[in-house]
N, C-alpha and C positions, 0 to 999 in steps of 0.2 A: 426443511427450510425452502420457501419459494425462491425460483432463481430463474436467472434469463441465461439463454444459450444464444452465441454469435458464431458464425462460421462464414468461410470463404469456400469458393467453387474448389480452389486447390489442396482443400482438407485440413487448413487451420480452424481451430475451434478454441471457445473461451467459456467459461461458466461463472456467472457473476450472482453470487447468492444479494436478495433483497435487504437479509440481516447485514447491516454493516456496510452495503455496497461493496460487498469483500470479494475479489477475485480468486474462485478457489483453483481455477485450474486455466492454464494457456499451454495448449499444444499448437506448434508451428507444424509447418503443412508436411514438414517429414514424418509428422506421428509423435515427435518427443515431447513428452511432458517438461516443460520449463522451471516448474514453480515446486517447491516443498510443500507437504501439507502432513500434519503431524497425526500418525494412527490413531492417537491418543487423546488428539482436539475434540473438544464437544463440538458437535454439529446439529442441536436440536434448540441454539438459541438462548441457552442458560449462560454461558458464558462466551467471551471473546474466542474468535477461531484463531488457532496457532497455526500460522504458515499463509500459503497464499500471499494477499495483498492487504492488509490492515491499512484502514483508511483514519489518518491521526488528525483529531480538531475536536476543541478548540485548545487543547494543552498537549504539548509534548512530554512524555514521560510523567515525572513528579513536577515540573518546573511550574507551580502552581498549586492552588488549594482545591481544585477539581478533580475528577476521575482521572486516574492515570492514563495517559495517552487520549483523554477525553472520551466522549459520548459517542460518536460518530460511528464507529465500529461495531456498538452494542445497540444502534437503534435500528429501526425497520425503515428503508426506505422505499420511495416508490417509484415506479418507470415513468420517467417524463416522454420520453421519444425511443423507438427502437426501429430498427430494419435488420437485413439478412446480418452484416458483417459489423452493425455498431449497435450501440444502446447508451442513453444517455440515463443516469438515475438522480432523483433528487431528495433532499432532507431540509425542512424549515422549521421551523419555531413549532409550529401548529402541530407537526408530525410526530414530536416529543412526548414520552410518559412525564406525566406531572413530576416524577422524580428527578430527572434530566433538565426539565425545563427550568426547576427550582434552583437547580444547582449552576445555572446559566441563563439568567433571564433576559436575553438578547434576542432580536428580531433578526433573523439571518435566513439565507438559503444556500444550501451547497448543492452543486453540481459535480457531476463524475461520468464523463463520458469516456466510453472506451470504443476504438476504432481498431478493427483487424484487417491485417492483410494477409499474405502467405508466409511471411517470415517476419513482420511488425506488428507491434503492439504500441498502438497510441494511446495515451489516456491524458485528458485534458481536467482538471482538476480548478473548480472556480468557486470563490467566497463572495457572497453579496450581504451588504449589509442595507436590510431593507428597512431598517428602523429611523428613528429620528435622533438618535445619539449615537457616538463613536464607540467602538469596542475592539478590545485587544484580543488576538488569536494568533495561534501556533498551529502549524499542521505538517504534515508528512505523509508519503506513500509507503509505507514499511514492510517491501515487498523480499521475501524468502525465496530466494534463485535456488534452484536444484543443482549440485553439482557432485560429483561422482565420488570424491574424496575433498576434504575442506583445506587438506594442506599441502595439495598438488594443486587446487585452481589458485589463478593468479589473478590480480588486479592490476591493471596496466603493468604487466608484467613483473608483478610483486608477488611472493607467495605470502600466504596465510599462515601465521601460528600461534596456538593459544587462544583464550580468550580474547575478543574486541570488543570495544565500545569506544571506537573513534568517531568523531566530530570534525570534517574538514571543511575548507570553504570549498564552495561549489563551483567547479569547473564547466564547462559545456558538456563536456564528453567524458565517459571512462570505457574500459573495456574489460570485460570478465571472462577471461577463459575456465569455464564449467568442466571440462574433460569430457564434454560432449558437446561442444560446439562454443563459438566464440560469440559473448552480446556484447552489443554496442549500446550504451546508455547515454541517452541526451535529456539535458534537462533545459528549460528557460524557466526565469520568475522566481525559483527557489534560492534560497541564501546559502545552504550548507550540504553536505552528502554526509548522512551516516551510515557506518560500517561496522555489523553487530554479528557475534557469536557467543554463545555461552561459554564455550568449552565444554570439555568433559565435565568438570565438576558442577558447572552452572546447570548443565543439561540433568545431570544426575537429581538436583535437585527441583527439578521443574515436573510437576504433576503430569502435564499433559504432554511430555515429552519422552520419548525414549531415550536410555542411557547412551545410546550410540547415535541419536538423531544428529547432534551437534557434527557431525561429519558428512552430512548429508545435505548441507546448506549455509549459505551466507546471505546476509541481511545488507541491501546496498540501496537505500534510501533517500530522494530527494525530499530535503525537509525545510523547515522555516521553524528551526527550533525556539530562538526567542520569541517572545510575543511582540508583535506590531500591530499598529493602532490602525482599523480601517474606517475611514470617515462616513456618515449617516451617506445613505445613498451610492457609496463608492461598492467597485467589486475589484476580486483580483482573481487573476489567472495562472496558474503555473500548468508548464507542460512536459510531459514524461514520455520519452519514445525508447522503446526496446527493440533492438534489430539483431536477430541473427546474420552473422557477416560469413558469407561463403570461404 
């Protein structure tokens, strides 16, 4: 898959695939990988990537009659702008294959901007209604955070246990102790945090995941789970910042 690489002088780096505007890897300046990526994941564009940071749009999960989690994660994006330590990718109606366009015939543009610092990754998620009719949409950044051991990691001091599929009102900030460092997760504009892990049985039933992979990650995602109306000509922007806390 074609990809974009960004980096900082301190040694932080990130890799973003044009397939899905998918963040495949994020390493802080200490060289540690902060995202989980399944070794069984398809990486040839034949299916959504399992791990990293999938971009969800215009539907969350099966909350609608479109593709599960939408088409953004399986569409080919283009580079809008790029520098050494940041990149902005775009996806519009005209970029979609016929099958995706027919499933959601709306005039839109998505922008994902990734900006890197030594110990910080900032993502700006923008949805634009470029048409003359209102449309409804939902979205999320479905981030797979790497942890040393799932049941020893904590979120705001609370441990994880068993399979998770929690939706909670979005607070401005969360703290995730991964076992390899404390991450501060900040958001603006999103309405929920989604916390997900398939557990042992779910991982065993998932073809693109090793049976033990559930122990190596937790998904914590800023989201707009329920569809909201975006008026013609309007735009919405959500911000998500992930920081390694010393």
